[in-house]
C-alpha positions as a printed NumPy array, in Angstrom:
array([[269.918, 138.932, 229.302],
       [269.883, 140.245, 232.877],
       [269.836, 143.967, 232.07 ],
       [271.145, 146.464, 229.567],
       [272.4  , 150.038, 229.498],
       [272.741, 152.507, 226.652],
       [275.94 , 150.864, 225.387],
       [276.214, 147.544, 227.186],
       [274.37 , 144.297, 227.944],
       [274.829, 141.992, 230.928],
       [273.986, 138.315, 230.675],
       [274.886, 134.947, 232.157],
       [278.124, 133.329, 230.923],
       [278.136, 130.866, 228.028],
       [280.791, 128.642, 226.434],
       [281.513, 131.371, 223.885],
       [282.844, 133.466, 226.788],
       [285.676, 131.082, 227.722],
       [288.256, 133.022, 225.702],
       [287.248, 136.318, 227.311],
       [287.445, 134.876, 230.819],
       [290.801, 133.234, 230.041],
       [292.182, 136.589, 228.941],
       [290.571, 138.561, 231.788],
       [291.452, 136.246, 234.663],
       [295.025, 135.776, 233.471],
       [295.603, 139.501, 232.948],
       [298.126, 140.778, 235.484],
       [296.819, 144.33 , 234.917],
       [293.366, 143.285, 236.074],
       [293.926, 140.52 , 238.595],
       [296.782, 142.179, 240.453],
       [294.071, 144.324, 242.047],
       [292.71 , 141.252, 243.822],
       [296.103, 139.957, 244.949],
       [297.369, 137.897, 242.   ],
       [300.208, 139.883, 240.354],
       [300.703, 137.218, 237.677],
       [297.005, 136.594, 237.065],
       [295.05 , 133.548, 238.201],
       [296.864, 131.172, 235.826],
       [293.575, 129.407, 235.259],
       [293.045, 127.053, 232.333],
       [290.26 , 127.141, 229.777],
       [289.143, 123.732, 231.024],
       [288.659, 125.086, 234.547],
       [286.743, 128.073, 233.199],
       [284.497, 125.724, 231.198],
       [283.782, 123.706, 234.352],
       [282.841, 126.855, 236.26 ],
       [280.449, 127.946, 233.533],
       [278.753, 124.52 , 233.536],
       [278.178, 124.767, 237.3  ],
       [276.194, 128.012, 237.004],
       [272.686, 127.845, 238.473],
       [269.599, 129.824, 237.453],
       [269.921, 132.839, 239.736],
       [271.725, 135.973, 238.587],
       [272.986, 136.809, 242.065],
       [276.41 , 136.139, 243.623],
       [278.052, 134.908, 240.441],
       [280.043, 136.19 , 237.522],
       [278.005, 137.841, 234.772],
       [279.284, 138.797, 231.327],
       [279.454, 142.411, 230.144],
       [278.923, 142.752, 226.376],
       [279.528, 145.821, 224.233],
       [276.35 , 146.362, 222.216],
       [277.715, 147.842, 219.005],
       [280.512, 145.277, 218.595],
       [278.883, 142.284, 220.278],
       [282.174, 141.613, 222.104],
       [282.328, 140.279, 225.646],
       [284.506, 142.848, 227.426],
       [284.488, 141.793, 231.082],
       [282.468, 140.622, 234.047],
       [280.401, 142.003, 236.9  ],
       [278.585, 140.668, 239.953],
       [275.255, 141.328, 241.65 ],
       [275.522, 140.388, 245.299],
       [272.228, 139.429, 246.916],
       [271.649, 141.687, 249.954],
       [272.485, 140.362, 253.399],
       [270.329, 140.802, 256.498],
       [271.446, 144.427, 256.777],
       [270.429, 145.137, 253.177],
       [274.029, 145.383, 251.916],
       [274.873, 144.004, 248.472],
       [278.434, 143.355, 247.285],
       [279.166, 144.3  , 243.677],
       [282.201, 143.886, 241.471],
       [283.31 , 144.94 , 237.979],
       [286.324, 143.776, 235.969],
       [286.882, 144.868, 232.372],
       [289.58 , 143.944, 229.871],
       [292.254, 146.686, 229.795],
       [291.621, 147.568, 226.151],
       [288.143, 148.746, 227.145],
       [289.263, 150.987, 229.987],
       [288.774, 154.736, 229.591],
       [285.276, 154.564, 228.032],
       [283.323, 155.211, 231.275],
       [281.943, 151.67 , 230.986],
       [282.658, 151.105, 234.683],
       [280.414, 154.001, 235.689],
       [277.686, 152.811, 233.312],
       [277.721, 149.278, 234.709],
       [277.985, 150.447, 238.328],
       [274.873, 152.592, 238.035],
       [273.049, 149.731, 236.318],
       [274.014, 147.348, 239.129],
       [272.687, 149.871, 241.663],
       [269.437, 150.279, 239.737],
       [268.918, 146.514, 239.484],
       [269.56 , 145.896, 243.18 ],
       [267.666, 148.925, 244.525],
       [264.588, 148.293, 242.367],
       [264.387, 144.489, 242.532],
       [265.592, 143.579, 246.013],
       [265.494, 144.978, 249.55 ],
       [269.035, 146.302, 249.06 ],
       [269.717, 149.555, 250.941],
       [273.465, 149.826, 250.376],
       [275.655, 148.753, 247.455],
       [279.179, 147.928, 248.581],
       [282.438, 147.683, 246.637],
       [286.062, 147.249, 247.718],
       [288.506, 148.576, 245.1  ],
       [292.222, 148.121, 245.657],
       [293.79 , 151.064, 247.47 ],
       [296.213, 151.465, 244.552],
       [293.413, 151.473, 241.971],
       [292.64 , 155.192, 241.875],
       [290.511, 154.893, 238.724],
       [288.145, 152.424, 240.395],
       [287.933, 154.575, 243.525],
       [287.115, 157.639, 241.427],
       [284.368, 155.69 , 239.642],
       [282.835, 154.664, 242.982],
       [282.798, 158.293, 244.123],
       [281.297, 159.553, 240.853],
       [278.447, 157.058, 241.336],
       [277.803, 158.312, 244.872],
       [280.093, 156.019, 246.824],
       [281.337, 157.092, 250.248],
       [284.45 , 155.68 , 251.926],
       [283.488, 153.833, 255.098],
       [286.688, 151.98 , 256.023],
       [289.816, 150.284, 254.761],
       [290.716, 146.609, 255.024],
       [293.628, 144.251, 254.359],
       [293.153, 140.685, 253.194],
       [295.926, 138.183, 253.938],
       [295.985, 135.048, 251.82 ],
       [296.591, 131.671, 253.495],
       [300.259, 130.777, 253.936],
       [299.971, 128.1  , 251.258],
       [299.128, 130.789, 248.67 ],
       [301.613, 133.476, 249.644],
       [304.24 , 132.49 , 247.065],
       [302.059, 133.759, 244.22 ],
       [299.762, 136.303, 245.917],
       [300.025, 139.695, 247.579],
       [298.032, 141.15 , 250.462],
       [295.062, 143.128, 249.196],
       [294.663, 146.62 , 250.669],
       [291.108, 147.735, 249.892],
       [288.984, 150.83 , 250.39 ],
       [285.373, 149.975, 251.197],
       [282.746, 152.186, 249.538],
       [279.027, 152.346, 250.246],
       [276.381, 153.741, 247.923],
       [273.149, 154.436, 249.813],
       [269.869, 153.985, 247.98 ],
       [268.273, 157.305, 248.983],
       [271.379, 159.324, 248.144],
       [271.856, 157.511, 244.829],
       [268.266, 158.165, 243.754],
       [268.46 , 161.818, 244.827],
       [271.668, 162.513, 242.897],
       [270.397, 160.9  , 239.691],
       [266.719, 161.91 , 239.667],
       [265.434, 165.055, 237.962],
       [261.784, 166.113, 238.087],
       [260.493, 168.889, 235.892],
       [257.239, 170.239, 234.539],
       [256.782, 169.6  , 230.819],
       [255.521, 172.665, 228.985],
       [254.63 , 171.46 , 225.475],
       [251.675, 169.274, 224.551],
       [253.669, 167.309, 222.007],
       [256.29 , 166.341, 224.563],
       [253.638, 165.419, 227.144],
       [251.979, 163.041, 224.697],
       [255.318, 161.551, 223.657],
       [256.316, 160.805, 227.244],
       [252.887, 159.43 , 228.122],
       [252.972, 157.105, 225.117],
       [256.447, 155.809, 225.922],
       [255.606, 155.019, 229.533],
       [252.091, 153.591, 229.36 ],
       [252.82 , 151.366, 226.354],
       [255.651, 149.821, 228.375],
       [253.182, 148.923, 231.154],
       [250.622, 146.589, 229.548],
       [249.671, 145.17 , 232.949],
       [248.223, 148.573, 233.873],
       [247.391, 149.972, 230.442],
       [245.99 , 147.111, 228.391],
       [243.086, 148.873, 226.658],
       [244.043, 150.35 , 223.286],
       [241.196, 152.879, 223.142],
       [241.882, 154.122, 226.663],
       [245.601, 154.443, 225.911],
       [244.895, 156.482, 222.804],
       [242.67 , 158.79 , 224.848],
       [245.312, 159.24 , 227.541],
       [248.041, 160.017, 224.989],
       [245.887, 162.649, 223.282],
       [244.399, 164.245, 226.393],
       [247.576, 164.681, 228.449],
       [248.641, 167.375, 225.985],
       [246.244, 169.755, 227.754],
       [247.1  , 168.862, 231.357],
       [249.672, 169.891, 233.947],
       [252.392, 167.341, 233.328],
       [255.377, 166.403, 235.493],
       [258.092, 164.024, 234.264],
       [260.864, 162.174, 236.095],
       [264.26 , 161.596, 234.475],
       [267.217, 159.439, 235.43 ],
       [270.487, 159.543, 233.504],
       [268.807, 161.917, 231.007],
       [266.074, 159.369, 230.2  ],
       [262.41 , 159.791, 231.08 ],
       [261.314, 157.118, 233.568],
       [257.844, 158.246, 234.641],
       [255.225, 160.974, 234.776],
       [252.106, 162.322, 236.494],
       [249.379, 164.173, 234.587],
       [247.093, 166.434, 236.631],
       [243.799, 168.148, 235.748],
       [241.695, 170.625, 237.745],
       [237.899, 170.535, 237.693],
       [237.434, 173.326, 240.26 ],
       [239.759, 175.922, 241.84 ],
       [240.006, 173.961, 245.094],
       [240.319, 170.424, 243.691],
       [242.658, 168.673, 241.267],
       [242.84 , 165.098, 239.982],
       [245.625, 162.749, 238.947],
       [244.458, 162.058, 235.417],
       [247.006, 159.379, 234.516],
       [250.461, 158.402, 235.741],
       [253.062, 155.707, 235.33 ],
       [256.633, 154.736, 236.221],
       [258.686, 152.362, 234.049],
       [258.71 , 148.98 , 235.795],
       [262.505, 148.804, 236.108],
       [262.347, 152.026, 238.137],
       [259.724, 150.857, 240.642],
       [260.628, 150.729, 244.359],
       [262.884, 153.771, 244.112],
       [260.438, 156.289, 245.578],
       [260.04 , 158.152, 242.282],
       [256.244, 158.27 , 242.538],
       [256.462, 159.803, 246.02 ],
       [258.945, 162.413, 244.843],
       [256.794, 163.344, 241.842],
       [253.779, 163.769, 244.11 ],
       [255.696, 166.027, 246.503],
       [256.551, 168.385, 243.667],
       [252.989, 168.336, 242.356],
       [251.409, 168.9  , 245.765],
       [253.731, 171.832, 246.444],
       [252.616, 173.506, 243.209],
       [248.945, 172.776, 243.897],
       [249.111, 174.278, 247.395],
       [250.571, 177.472, 245.933],
       [247.493, 177.672, 243.698],
       [245.145, 177.244, 246.658],
       [244.109, 173.682, 245.847],
       [242.844, 171.852, 248.941],
       [242.158, 168.335, 247.666],
       [243.824, 165.937, 245.23 ],
       [241.798, 163.006, 243.914],
       [242.498, 159.906, 241.837],
       [240.473, 157.105, 240.273],
       [241.919, 153.607, 240.2  ],
       [240.772, 150.015, 239.882],
       [238.807, 148.915, 242.945],
       [239.72 , 145.996, 245.203],
       [236.563, 144.328, 243.865],
       [238.801, 143.388, 240.927],
       [241.553, 140.812, 241.702],
       [244.264, 142.484, 239.588],
       [247.586, 142.256, 241.504],
       [249.16 , 145.227, 239.743],
       [246.403, 147.562, 240.792],
       [246.529, 146.156, 244.317],
       [250.076, 147.585, 244.438],
       [248.781, 150.848, 242.973],
       [246.141, 151.208, 245.704],
       [248.764, 150.388, 248.325],
       [250.936, 153.184, 246.951],
       [248.11 , 155.741, 247.054],
       [247.232, 154.749, 250.603],
       [250.892, 155.03 , 251.647],
       [251.094, 158.631, 250.391],
       [247.933, 159.746, 252.166],
       [244.977, 158.994, 249.885],
       [241.838, 157.503, 251.416],
       [239.029, 155.67 , 249.6  ],
       [235.904, 157.788, 249.212],
       [233.512, 155.847, 246.985],
       [233.354, 152.864, 244.641],
       [231.696, 153.252, 241.239],
       [230.939, 149.772, 239.992],
       [229.87 , 150.71 , 236.454],
       [231.733, 153.968, 235.665],
       [234.332, 152.067, 233.603],
       [232.024, 149.158, 232.819],
       [230.953, 146.244, 234.98 ],
       [234.281, 144.435, 234.606],
       [236.388, 147.385, 235.802],
       [235.014, 148.747, 239.112],
       [236.366, 152.213, 239.902],
       [237.628, 153.339, 243.299],
       [237.552, 157.098, 243.946],
       [240.25 , 158.257, 246.401],
       [241.052, 161.667, 247.892],
       [243.873, 163.366, 249.757],
       [243.679, 166.619, 251.69 ],
       [246.621, 168.865, 250.878]])
């Protein structure tokens, strides 16, 4: 499986998908939008050959969309690997009987998430047919902006069974997409703080691999200032903050679900937190993290993040967390 949404899964094609592709690619309702009013007229043998030629990467190829509750393959989508300008081309085609369920929007947002979080993609591009108002509306709902129109002319040898394709080119920009889908709020109840903390840190064993420490975090966050980040109504990360003195506060524990890394969520959470702390008269924000004396690659990324948002190393405590986990104490002036 490549990724999943609330209702759908996306995976690489298999031989069991031949019938779905045969139906999809020969559907005039679907394929007329790409210039083939009678469908592709492709055989099952040709589809089988194409599936056999698939390589290991998930990019720039057809991927199968599966409905979770029924297990049925209902269409295809594509993840375009970003070009030198950071633009990725995406595509979605679903069987007509599955239209009208908002599956297109669900897959489109999932494609954006995958590309924005896993590659250097800055813009997700799509080119729905100018006559396909439903697809254009879906692009706009997901944050797409019209940038131009284009017309594709097929070679003369193909013009007997094709039509020119008039397309509207849409761009979804990473920063705008994150902004329109991200919600940050302060969590007021201890029970909810602990629930969110548990969900996030247990999904990050590379950072939270000590059972006793995890249990302590989950219990203690109930009595902290707690800020959570949500996307598509699902919690995706949090920061827990404690204050030892009126002028200083500390990031007690924090985490972002791995599939939502590289979206700037941590930065946005910190901005909200720092704004609240400044209102209270707090001058310094501190954090403890694993020191560079330890070779852990995950925590190397964590330190890089803290440095990027303005924290500076203050002192290393080699035995605070035991001799095998040297602690780096960092501080930021607000």
